[in-house]
Each structure stands twice: as structure tokens, then as C-alpha cells.
N, C-alpha and C positions, 0 to 999 in steps of 0.2 A: 418495522421501520427501517431495517437495513437488510438487504437481500442476503448478504454474506452470513448473517446470524440466524437465518430461518432454520428451524429444526429439519426441514426437508433436505437441507444441504449436508446434514450430518447423519441423523438416525431418525427417519420419519416415524412419528407416533411414540417414540421412546426417549428422545433427547430431552434433557432437563432445561427447558428453554429460558427460564428466569433464575436469577441469582439473588441471594440475600446478603452475601458478603464476598469480598475478594481481597486477598493480601498476599504479597510476594508472588508466587506462581500457583497459588491455591484459590479455589473457588468453592463456595458453599451454595447449594441450591435452596429452594424454598422450603424443603423438608429437613434442612440441616445436614444433608449428605455432603461430605467433603471430597473434592477432586483435585488432583494435580493437573494443571493446564499445560499439556504438551501439544497444544494446538495453535490457534491463531492469536492468543493473548490480546484480546480486545482489538482484533484486526491490526495487530502490529503497533498499537499505540503505546505500549508499556515496556519500553526498553529497560527501564529501571525497576520493573516489576509493579504489580498492583499496590496502590496505597503507599508509595514511598514516603516515609515520615517527614523528610525535609521539604519535599514538594507540597505535601498536604499542609504542613505548618505555614508555608509561605502563602498558600491560598486562604487558610483560615485567618491570617492576619489582615489581608485586604478585605475579607468579608467583615471582620470585626470593625475595621476602620471605615467601611462603606464601599460597596462594590461599584456603584455608579452615582453620578450626580450631574448637575448642570455643567460642571467643568470636566475637563478631561483628566484621565489618570496618567501620571508621568511614566508609568511602566512601559507604555507603548513607545515613548521616546527612547528610553533606556534599551528596550529590546531592539528597536531599529538600529541604534548605534552598535549594539553587540553583533547583530547579524551582518551588518556591513563590515565590521572589523574582521569577521570570519570569512567574508567574501569581498575582498578589496576591489574587484571589478565592478561591484554594485555601488550606487550612490544614494538610492532612496528605497523606502520600504512602505508597503501598506499591509494591513492585517485584516483577516476575516476569521471565521471560526471553523470552517470545514474545508476539506480538500476540493470539493466540487465548487464551492464559492470562490476559492482562490483561483481555480482554473478559469471560471467565468470572468472574474475580474481581470485576469491576465489577458484573456482574449479581447475583452472590451478595450483595454489600454493598447494592446498591440494593433488592433484595427484602427483605433484613433490615431496612433503614431504613424502607421504606414499609409493610411488613407485607402486601404484595400480590404475587401471583405473576406476573401477566401483563405482558408486555413488548411494546411497539410499536417496531418497528425499521425502518430504511431503510439499505440498503447491505450491504457484506460485513463480517462480524464473526467469522470464524474457523470452526473445525470442531467445537466442542463441542456437546453434546446440546441445550443450551438454545436454540441458534440453528437447528441442523439439524432440530429437531423441527417446524419450520414446514412442512416438506414433507409431514407427515402430513395436514395440512389441505388443501393444494393442491400437487400435484406440481410445478407450474410456478412457484410463487411465488419460489423462490430463483433460477430462471432470469431472472425479471423483475428481481431485485435485482442478481445478479452471476454466479451459478453455474449454467449450464445442464448438464443431464445427470446431476445428483447425486440419488441416492435416499436416503431416511432409514433405510437398513438398519442394524440394530444399535442403533437409538435407540428407547427405550420409547414405545409408543403412548400411554401414560398422560400423556405430555407434550403431547399434541395440544391445541391451543387456548391454549397458554401463550406462544407467540411469534407475533406478528401483524404482517405487513408493511404498510407504507404507501408511497406514491409520493413521491419527493423533489420539492420545490417544489409539491406538491399538498396545501395545508393542509387542504382539505376532507376528503381521505381519512384524514388523521390525526385530525381532529376527530370524524369518524364513529366511528372505533375507540374513542376516549376516551368517547364518548357511549354506546356499546354494550357496553363492557367495563370491568371494574375494573382499569384500567392502573396498574401501580406504577412503571414506568420507561419512558422514551422514549430510544431510542438511535439515533444517525444519524452517518454520515460527513458532514463539513462540505462537502467539495468533492473529488470524484473525477472524475466524468464532466462535471459542470456546476457552476456556481456558484449560490448562492442568489439568488432573484429575488423582487421585490415584498414585501420585508420578511418573507420566509418564516421565517428564524431567529428574528426578534423575535416573530412570532406563536406559534411553537412555545414559546419561552421564557415568554411570557405564559400560554399554556394550561397548561404544566407548573406554573407558580407558583400559578395559580388552583385547580388540582386536587390540589395536594400530590404531584405526580409527580416522581420523580427524573429530571433531564435529563442525559443522558450524551453527550458528543461523542467519537466514536472518531476520533482523529487519529493512529492508528498508521502510516498511510500519508502523510497530508498534513503532519503536524507537523514543524516545523523545515525544511521544504523551501522555503518562501517567506517565512517570518517567523522571528524569534527566539522560538520557542514555537509555539503552535497557530495555525493559519490563522484560527480563530474570533476572534482578536484584531483581525483586519482588519475584521471586521463589527461590532465593539463589542457582542458578545453573550457573556454569561458562563454557562457550564453549572453544574451541581452537581458533575459529575465529568468528567474528561477523561483520555483514554488516549493514550500515546505509545509508539513502538517504532521499528523500522527505522533511520532516520537517527540516532536518539539515541546509538547506540554505534558508528556508522560500520562496521558489519559484525560487531561483537561482540554477543552475545546479551544484550539488556536491554530491558525494557519497564516503563512506569510508569503507575500509577493515581493521579491527583490528585483531591482532593475537598474539599468543605466539611466542617468538623468534625462538624456534626450528622449528616451522612450517613456519613462514614468511621468514626465511632466505633461504628457498628453492626457493624463487622467483629469487634469484641471478643466479640460474642454468637454467632459462628459459627466454624467451623474453616477457616482459610485459611492454609496453611503448606506449605513445601516445602524440603527440604534444600538443593538447588542454587540456590534463590533467594537464598542467603546467600553465594555466592561473591563474590570481590572483582573478578573480571575485568570483568563487565558494568558495575558502577558506576564503576570506574576509567576504563574506556573512555568512558563517557558524560560524566564530568567533564572529561576532556581534550577530547573532541569539542565540548562546550559552550564550553569556554574558547577553542578555535580559532574557533568560530562567532562568538563575541562580538568577537573581535579582527579577523576578516576579512569578516564579513557575506557569506558565500558565496552566499546566495540572490540577491543583486544580479546577480552574474555568471550564475548558473544560470537565472534568469528571462529575462535578456537572451538567453542562448544558446538557451533554449527557443523564444523568439519567432523567432530566426534559423532554427532548424530548421523551424518551421512555414512560414516564408517560403520556405525552400529547397524543401520539398515542394510548396508551391503553385506556385512558379516552374516546376518540372518538370511538374507536372500541367497547367498552362496551355500549356507548350511542346509537350506531346504529346497534348493534348486528352483528358486522363484526369480524370474527375470524382472528387474526393476530399472528405472531410468531416473537419475538425479537431475534436478534443474533448479534454477533460481540462485540468488545470492546465498552464501553460507548462513548469513544471519536470518534468512527466510528459507530454511532448508525444506525441500519438497522432493517427493518421489511420485512416479506413477508406474503402472504395470503395462508395458508395451506388448504388442503382439498377442493380445487376448481380448475377448469380448466381455471379460468378467471384471474389468478394472474398477468400475463403480461398485460392484458387488463386494470385491475385496476390500475396498475402502470402507464400505458399510460394515463388513465383518470386523475390521479393525476397531471401528468406533464402538460397535456393540460389545465386543469382548473386553476392550480396554475400559469401557465405562463400568462394567461389572467388577473390574479390578481397581477402580478408583482413579481413573485417568480420563480427561477430556483429550481425545486423540483422533487423528484421521491419517492423512498422508502428507501433512505439512506441519512445520513448527516455526513459529515466529519466536526466535530465541530472545530471552531476557537474561539479565545478570543473576536472577534468582534460580535459573536452571543450573544448579551447582552439580558437581560430580556425583554426589550420592543420589540426587534426583535422576540424573541421566542413567546411572547404573540400575536403579530400581525400575525405571521405565523399560529398559531393554530386557530385564529379567522377566517382566510381565508380558512383554511383547513376543518373547520367544515362542511360547506355545501357539500364539495366534498365527505367526508365520509358518509354524508347523502345519496348521490347518490349511493355510493357503497353499502350501506345498502339496498337500494331499489333493486339493482341488485342481491343481495344475496337472495332476496325474490321474484325473478321472472322477474324483468325488464331486458331488453336486453342491456348489456353494450356496445356492438358494435354499437348500434344505437346512442349512446351518443358521439362516437368518430368521429372526423372530418378527420381522416386519418387512415393509417394502425396501427396495434398494434406494439409496440416496440419489438426489438429483445432481446433475453436473453443475459446475460453477455458475452461479447466477442465473440458472435456468428458471424461467417463470413458473410459478405454481398457481397462478390465477389468470 
């Protein structure tokens, strides 16, 4: 159901694909085996850890009182007020339950507000037709953004030319698109692989304002991981719309679309509606999650832990003469193995060996507050001999001979 969770992305044939229980940063598989999750932590949705008791309690209360009825739950109003308080540039909010839905809603509203169809985008923005249609024009364009191996099968060819990619931190590539096309919306992730450079976001903001283009920041992944709100607050740039998901409900399905009034009111001229966007579970979880975040500022610990993980990887890399490259926000710490054809094999070896030692691990960690110092210390103690093996492979040993199954697939690569 989710490409990022497929066993082929981790350890083909050997990955424990299904879980029976999750708590803190620990996961139990269907056979009762316990693992410490030093990997994607539910695709980054659990900044407070799995099964946070206060969030779960808030959800259980609305379930006990009735999750849905003919009338609306007041939690959606309280949540809108809270998110707008945290983002004073915004005036209105709408809610969905997934990041892809939020992205599609934002595009619908932006097109209605601007009266223009074409969207310039950078980054990963979900599975809907508006985004995937870009592959009709260039089969490799989504691979350059985030998604190698995906075809636009099932997506109308008539959408060709409506979604146009540009390169992050390359203002000239965006400016060229705006000059050549009647762009109605610019959508980008603020920071996933790298942070903005040389005033890039301010240039984009200025361009959008001058051309009457709706500027959308997709913070479904980055939002609330390193600030109380969107990471865009760190760079002092305000969008026309912003999207949030993942950490917003700490594992419960909720996503938000915030925007300026003159943009958001265009939604009234279109159909944007769904029965299960009106349940109380998502908003109740988000309200409690935001309350805990305000009280505890979890990003302070998460960022610090992310830097410690980077340092731990680098220490082992230096110790065993293994070249690595760090990338991503500290709260989503990642490495790869440059200048080698064995990068995916090394990743597979890490997963294989660490699984045997009681860890779900690969080459990235979505950090949560449950990744405490003792957890991190134990993780790197277990990882040390694995890096030693990689070091041997860098100096001639055959890594494939160490693997008990096939090499894992690259990110989001198709398996069917």
C-alpha cells in the first residue's frame, strides 16, 4: 500500500514486513521479535515516538464520544485556529488525511485562484494525476526530483505540459519556466535533501509576487520536525499556501492546507469534499500533538540527536576508511556511499546485519524523542562490526558474498 514500506526497499525476502505492536521506538513483528527502529519511524510520522500515551488518550476520548455524526466535530475549528496562530501569514485552513490529498487540494485551490493551469514544481508531492503527469513530458523528470522507476500509466495524456519540474536552488531553471509558460502555481519542498542557498527562497517569493503566481510550500515531511510549525519560518519567507502532514498527528491520519484568504476563498468555487475528512480522530490527535510540542519543544532534542547520529556514522566511516556523504535535515539524518557501485549492496548489508542484532536500520534515521542516548550508543556499538565489513569490501572483499538474499531496490523503484 505504500512504496516506501515494501520489503524490497530494505531486505528482499527477509524483511519482517508486518508488525504486531509498536511503542516508543520499538517494533514487534508478527512472531513477537522485538526491534529498535533506527530507520524511517513510520515514514517520519512519529516525532513523539510510537503510541504516545497522551495522544492516544485524546484519540480514545473522541472515539468513546463518537468519531463522526451528521454534525461536524469542533476539533477542526480549534485546529484551524491553532495552526493559523502559529502561522500568522495564513487566514484560513482546510484539512485532509494524507499528504498526497493535501497537495492535490492545494493545487485545485491555486488553479482556481490564479485562473491558470500550469504548475512549476520541485520535490516530491504525492501520487495524484496533477503531479505524475509530468512523466508524460520527460520519463526521467520525477527520477530527478525523487521517484526513479515510475511510469505515468493510467494518467491522461491530456495533462501533459501542465506540471513542469525545476531544480532546487537553481533559480534560473524556475525563472525560465515562468518566462516560457503561463504558470499559475509554484510548489516546492523547503528542505529535504538540502537547505536553500543564496537567497533562493526569497528570489522565488519575489518572482511569484511579481507574476501573480500562487506560492505553495509543501511541508508535509519537514513541518514541525525542526521548528514549531513550518521550516520556512527559519528562513523568514512567507508562502501563499503551506501544507502539513506526517508529524502533525504523530501517527494518526491528518494533513492541513493553510493559506491566505484571497487564495483559499477560491475553494468555494470548486468541489473539494470528502466524508472521512470530517472524522474527529485526526484533528484530536493533531491538537494534542501540538500541545505536547509547545510544552516540550521536541525538535531541540531531535536535532541534537540527528547531529549525534551523523557524527557516529562519520566516526565509523573514518575508522574503517569508508567514504560516505551526509544529506538531509538533521532530524532526517541520511548517508549514502559515493564513488562506488556497491551503495545499495552496502545498504542491504547494513539492514541484514542490524536486523540480526535487533534493529530496523538502513542508511537513514527519522529521529524521534524516544531515540535517547542509550539507544544511540547501543545502535553504534552494533553498527561498528558492520562498517568493518563494508571497509573490507571497499578494499576488495565481495559484498554480494556476504548477502543472504537480493540487493535492495533504490528509493521507490517499481517492483511490478
